[in-house]
C-alpha positions in Angstrom: 28.2 1.4 3.9 26.1 3.5 6.4 22.5 4.3 5.7 20.3 6.5 7.9 17.6 4.6 9.7 16.1 6.9 12.3 14.5 10.3 11.8 17.5 12.0 13.4 19.9 10.2 11.2 17.8 10.9 8.1 17.7 14.6 8.9 21.5 14.7 9.3 21.9 13.2 5.8 19.3 15.3 3.9 22.0 17.7 2.5 24.1 14.8 1.2 21.2 13.2 -0.6 19.5 16.4 -1.9 16.0 16.1 -0.4 13.1 18.2 -1.9 11.5 21.1 0.1 8.1 19.5 -0.2 9.2 16.2 1.4 11.1 17.9 4.1 8.0 20.1 5.0 5.6 17.1 5.0 8.1 15.0 7.1 8.4 17.8 9.7 4.7 18.2 9.9 4.2 14.4 10.3 6.9 14.3 13.0 5.3 17.2 14.9 1.9 15.6 14.8 3.3 12.4 16.1 4.9 14.1 19.1 1.7 15.9 20.0 -0.2 12.7 19.7 2.3 10.8 21.9 2.2 13.6 24.6 -1.6 13.6 24.6 -2.1 9.9 24.8 0.8 8.8 27.1 -0.7 9.9 30.5 -3.9 7.9 30.1 -1.8 4.8 29.5 0.6 5.4 32.4 -2.1 5.3 34.9 -4.0 2.4 33.4 -3.8 -0.8 35.4 -5.6 -3.1 32.9 -3.2 -5.4 31.0 -5.2 -5.0 27.8 -4.7 -1.3 27.9 -1.0 -1.7 28.5 -0.7 -3.8 25.4 -2.7 -1.3 23.4 -0.3 1.4 24.6 2.8 -0.5 23.5 1.2 -1.2 20.1 0.5 2.5 19.7 4.0 3.4 20.6 5.4 0.9 18.1 3.3 2.4 15.4 4.6 5.9 16.2 8.2 4.6 15.7 7.5 3.6 12.1 7.9 6.1 9.2 6.3 5.5 5.9 8.0 7.3 3.1 6.3 7.8 -0.3 8.1 6.0 -3.1 6.4 6.3 -6.4 8.0 4.7 -9.6 7.0 6.0 -13.0 7.7 4.8 -16.5 7.1 7.0 -19.6 7.9 7.1 -23.3 8.1 10.9 -23.8 8.0 10.7 -27.6 11.2 12.0 -29.3 12.8 14.4 -26.8 15.4 15.8 -29.3 17.5 18.9 -29.0 17.8 21.2 -32.0 21.5 20.4 -32.9 22.7 17.9 -35.4 24.7 14.9 -34.2 26.9 13.9 -37.1 26.9 10.2 -35.9 23.1 9.9 -35.8 20.1 10.3 -38.2 18.4 13.1 -36.3 17.7 15.3 -39.4 13.9 15.3 -39.0 14.3 17.1 -35.6 16.3 20.1 -36.9 14.9 23.6 -37.5 15.2 23.4 -41.3 13.6 20.0 -41.6 9.9 19.2 -42.4 8.9 19.1 -38.8 10.4 22.6 -38.2 11.6 21.5 -34.7 13.0 24.6 -33.1 14.2 25.9 -29.7 10.9 27.3 -28.6 9.2 24.0 -29.3 12.0 22.1 -27.5 11.8 24.4 -24.5 8.0 24.0 -24.3 8.4 20.2 -24.4 10.9 20.3 -21.5 8.5 22.4 -19.4 5.6 20.1 -20.3 7.5 16.9 -19.4 8.6 18.5 -16.1 5.0 19.5 -15.3 3.8 16.0 -15.9 6.4 14.4 -13.7 5.7 16.9 -10.9 1.9 16.3 -11.2 2.3 12.5 -11.1 4.3 12.9 -7.9 1.4 14.8 -6.2 2.7 15.6 -2.7 6.2 14.2 -3.2 8.4 13.8 -6.4 8.4 10.3 -7.8 11.4 8.5 -6.4 12.3 6.8 -9.8 11.3 7.9 -13.3 12.2 5.7 -16.3 12.2 7.6 -19.6 12.2 6.3 -23.2 13.0 8.3 -26.4 15.5 10.8 -25.0 18.2 11.8 -27.5 21.3 12.4 -25.4 22.9 13.8 -22.3 22.1 17.3 -23.3 18.4 16.9 -23.2 18.6 15.1 -19.8 20.7 17.9 -18.4 18.3 20.5 -19.7 15.4 18.6 -18.3 16.8 18.2 -14.8 18.7 21.5 -14.5 17.1 24.0 -16.9 13.4 23.2 -16.6 11.0 23.5 -13.6 12.2 20.0 -12.7 15.4 21.6 -11.3 13.5 22.3 -8.1 13.2 18.6 -7.4 16.9 17.9 -7.5 16.8 14.8 -9.7 20.0 13.0 -10.8 20.0 10.7 -13.9 21.8 7.9 -15.7 21.3 6.9 -19.3 22.4 4.7 -22.1 24.4 5.6 -25.3 22.9 3.2 -27.8 23.7 2.4 -31.4 20.1 3.2 -32.4 20.3 4.9 -35.8 18.1 7.8 -34.7 20.1 8.3 -31.5 17.3 7.8 -29.0 18.1 6.2 -25.6 16.5 5.3 -22.2 17.3 7.0 -18.9 16.5 6.8 -15.2 15.8 9.9 -13.0 16.2 9.3 -9.3 15.9 11.1 -6.0 19.2 10.7 -4.1 17.6 10.8 -0.7 15.6 7.7 -1.5 17.9 5.8 -3.9 21.7 5.9 -3.5 23.2 5.0 -6.8 25.6 2.0 -6.7 26.2 1.3 -10.4 24.7 1.6 -13.8 25.5 0.0 -17.1 24.2 -0.4 -20.6 23.4 -3.9 -21.9 23.7 -4.0 -25.7 21.4 -6.0 -27.9 23.6 -7.3 -30.8 21.8 -6.5 -34.0 20.2 -9.4 -35.9 21.2 -9.5 -39.6 17.9 -8.2 -41.0 17.3 -5.5 -38.4 18.7 -2.1 -37.6 20.5 -1.6 -34.2 18.2 -1.0 -31.3 18.3 0.6 -27.9 20.5 -0.7 -25.1 18.9 -1.9 -21.9 19.7 0.2 -18.8 20.5 -1.7 -15.6 20.8 0.5 -12.5 21.5 -0.7 -8.9 20.9 1.4 -5.9 20.6 1.3 -2.1 17.3 1.9 -0.4 16.9 3.5 3.0 16.1 0.0 4.3 19.6 -1.1 3.5 18.5 -3.4 0.7 19.7 -3.3 -2.9 17.1 -2.5 -5.7 17.9 -3.4 -9.3 16.1 -1.4 -12.0 15.9 -2.2 -15.7 14.7 0.5 -18.1 13.9 -0.9 -21.6 12.8 0.2 -25.0 12.5 -2.9 -27.1 12.6 -2.8 -31.0 9.7 -1.1 -32.6 6.7 -2.6 -34.4 7.3 -0.6 -37.6 6.4 -2.4 -40.7 4.5 -5.5 -39.5 4.4 -6.5 -35.9 4.9 -10.2 -36.8 7.9 -9.4 -39.0 9.6 -7.4 -36.2 8.6 -9.8 -33.4 11.8 -12.0 -33.5 13.9 -9.0 -32.7 11.8 -8.2 -29.6 11.9 -11.8 -28.5 15.7 -11.7 -28.9 15.9 -8.6 -26.8 13.6 -10.0 -24.1 15.7 -13.1 -23.9 18.8 -11.1 -23.2 16.8 -9.1 -20.5 15.6 -12.4 -19.0 19.2 -13.7 -18.7 20.3 -10.5 -17.0 17.4 -10.8 -14.5 18.1 -14.5 -13.9 21.7 -13.6 -13.0 20.4 -11.3 -10.3 17.9 -13.8 -9.1 20.6 -16.4 -8.7 23.1 -14.2 -6.9 21.1 -11.9 -4.5 19.7 -13.4 -1.3 16.6 -11.1 -1.7 16.3 -10.2 -5.3 14.3 -6.9 -5.6 13.9 -6.2 -9.3 11.8 -3.6 -11.2 11.5 -3.8 -15.0 9.9 -1.0 -16.8 9.7 0.7 -20.2 8.2 0.5 -23.6 8.3 -3.1 -24.9 6.4 -2.4 -28.1 4.4 -5.5 -27.1 1.3 -6.2 -25.1 1.1 -8.3 -21.9 -0.3 -11.2 -24.0 2.6 -11.2 -26.5 5.4 -13.8 -26.3 8.1 -11.4 -25.1 6.2 -10.8 -21.9 4.2 -14.0 -21.5 6.7 -16.7 -22.6 10.2 -15.1 -22.4 9.9 -13.0 -19.3 7.1 -15.2 -17.9 5.6 -12.2 -16.3 2.1 -13.0 -15.1 -0.5 -11.1 -13.0 0.1 -11.3 -9.2 -1.7 -14.1 -7.3 -5.1 -13.1 -5.8 -6.9 -14.0 -2.6 -9.5 -16.7 -2.9 -12.4 -17.4 -0.5 -12.6 -21.0 0.5 -15.7 -21.8 2.4 -15.1 -24.4 5.2 -18.8 -25.1 5.3 -22.0 -23.7 3.9 -22.7 -22.0 7.2 -19.2 -21.3 8.5 -17.2 -18.1 7.9 -15.0 -17.7 4.8 -11.4 -18.7 5.1 -9.2 -16.3 3.2 -6.1 -17.9 1.8 -3.5 -16.3 -0.4 -1.1 -17.9 -2.8 2.2 -16.4 -1.9 4.2 -14.9 -4.8 7.5 -16.6 -5.5 10.5 -14.4 -4.9 12.1 -15.9 -8.1 9.2 -15.2 -10.4 8.3 -12.0 -12.3 4.9 -10.4 -11.9 3.2 -7.8 -14.2 1.5 -5.2 -12.1 -0.9 -4.1 -14.9 -1.6 -7.4 -16.7 -5.0 -7.9 -15.1 -6.2 -4.4 -15.7 -4.9 -4.5 -19.3 -7.6 -7.1 -20.1 -10.1 -4.3 -20.2 -10.6 -2.9 -23.7 -10.6 0.7 -22.4 -7.3 0.4 -20.5 -3.9 1.2 -21.9 -1.0 3.6 -22.3 -1.2 3.9 -26.1 -4.0 4.1 -28.6 -3.7 2.5 -32.1 -6.5 2.8 -34.6 -9.0 3.7 -31.9 -8.1 0.8 -29.6 -6.3 1.2 -26.3 -3.5 -1.1 -25.4 -0.6 -1.5 -22.9 2.8 -1.2 -24.6 4.4 0.2 -21.4 5.0 -2.2 -18.6 5.8 -2.4 -14.9 7.1 -5.8 -13.8 8.5 -6.7 -10.4 10.1 -9.7 -8.8 8.0 -11.6 -6.3 10.0 -10.3 -3.3 8.5 -6.9 -3.9 5.0 -8.2 -3.4 5.8 -9.4 0.1 3.7 -7.1 2.3 5.6 -8.2 5.5 8.8 -6.6 4.2 10.0 -3.0 4.5 9.6 -2.3 0.8 6.7 -3.6 -1.3 4.0 -2.8 -3.7 0.8 -4.4 -5.1 -1.1 -4.4 -8.4 -3.8 -2.2 -6.7 -1.3 0.6 -6.4 -0.3 0.5 -10.1 -2.1 2.4 -12.9 -2.0 4.5 -16.0 -1.8 8.2 -15.4 -4.8 10.0 -16.9 -4.0 13.6 -16.2 -6.5 15.7 -18.3 -3.8 17.7 -20.1 -2.2 14.5 -21.3 -5.4 13.7 -23.4 -7.3 15.3 -26.2 -10.5 14.4 -28.1 -10.1 11.6 -30.6 -11.8 13.1 -33.6 -11.6 10.0 -35.8 -12.5 7.2 -33.4 -14.2 9.0 -30.5 -13.4 9.2 -26.8 -9.9 10.5 -25.9 -6.4 9.8 -27.1 -2.9 10.9 -25.9 -2.1 14.5 -26.8 1.0 13.9 -28.8 3.7 16.4 -29.9 3.3 15.5 -33.6 0.5 13.8 -35.5 2.3 12.7 -38.6 4.3 15.7 -39.6 1.8 18.2 -38.1 2.9 19.9 -34.9 0.1 19.7 -32.3 2.0 21.1 -29.3 1.1 18.1 -27.1 3.4 16.1 -24.8 3.6 12.4 -25.9 1.8 9.7 -27.8 2.2 7.5 -24.7 0.7 7.9 -21.2 2.8 7.4 -18.1 2.4 4.4 -15.9 3.2 4.2 -12.2 3.1 2.3 -9.0 3.5 3.2 -5.3 5.7 1.3 -2.9 5.5 1.2 0.8 9.0 2.1 2.2 8.9 1.6 6.0 11.6 2.7 8.4 11.7 1.7 12.1 
């Protein structure tokens, strides 16, 4: 399979992959600035006789041959994105115009516009390359979001599950075709345990990056904590075990396993589903080992294992003021970004780090918490009362370095 690797080849394939106007404009400006810089600097190096200057020139030329492409990955539970039509096979009655919530077309349309605005704002200068979404009802709402909201300008494509969840909610992945060429997608079912209702499928998507490598993405929405968290925990552990087996199969078959796991796990980083089943820990850190009391510090780094999973937000989640969800006045991280160790290798052409991962705190995603103080997510409904907000979860994201030569 052919992938574009140079600027000329990339430009020839933009139409096929559906590039956004913003990225094209920024790329052209960057390319023009590089040409000007090369033409300005080259003469001084041509006439230089010193070997050190010649080496600097070649290093400068090599840096100009690199292209760093923005690749932001987002995960977000968008809180009940339902259409206004009844699905006879699902229990979606509460989100119909004649139900207690009075969910109607104008509210539905506003939610689509708000979700599109958030995704666009998270991307800043470039649209996020991948966006994992939880709590989407069906193909209709994804089509409306990507083709009939302001998001249509960003040319997203999507894949999603069709789960046995009684309410009909699913997970989905939006992707930019110029950065992620879809190879396959499949739903991984979680067989229901006897005492629990059916839950959402896991979504596994494989795609080809511009580097020529395969990226495997899992979007998850594990069983809820409704009732008591301890009572529902066995179901989440069961779902996490199935996810772990799927990830292990990739780890054992791919020579360079590049895996991203994201979504709403309805568990915190310290819970067993994350800590014991997935065994996702915070990435290793650099430690300073002093050779002597007077000598310089020797920086040594424990290299991440390519066969391990690392949680990009686990360390930040230890702060009591950090989280994607607020429950009874306390912030906590129910949404997760987990990567295989290969994606932390900063000598590769595609990598990230925990410093580049965070919770998105756009002002219009928050409102005053009148009961507990500070801020809270500006949700669509509070109980049965319509607030006109966007979601009860905040998006999380991380930036990857995608380097082409």
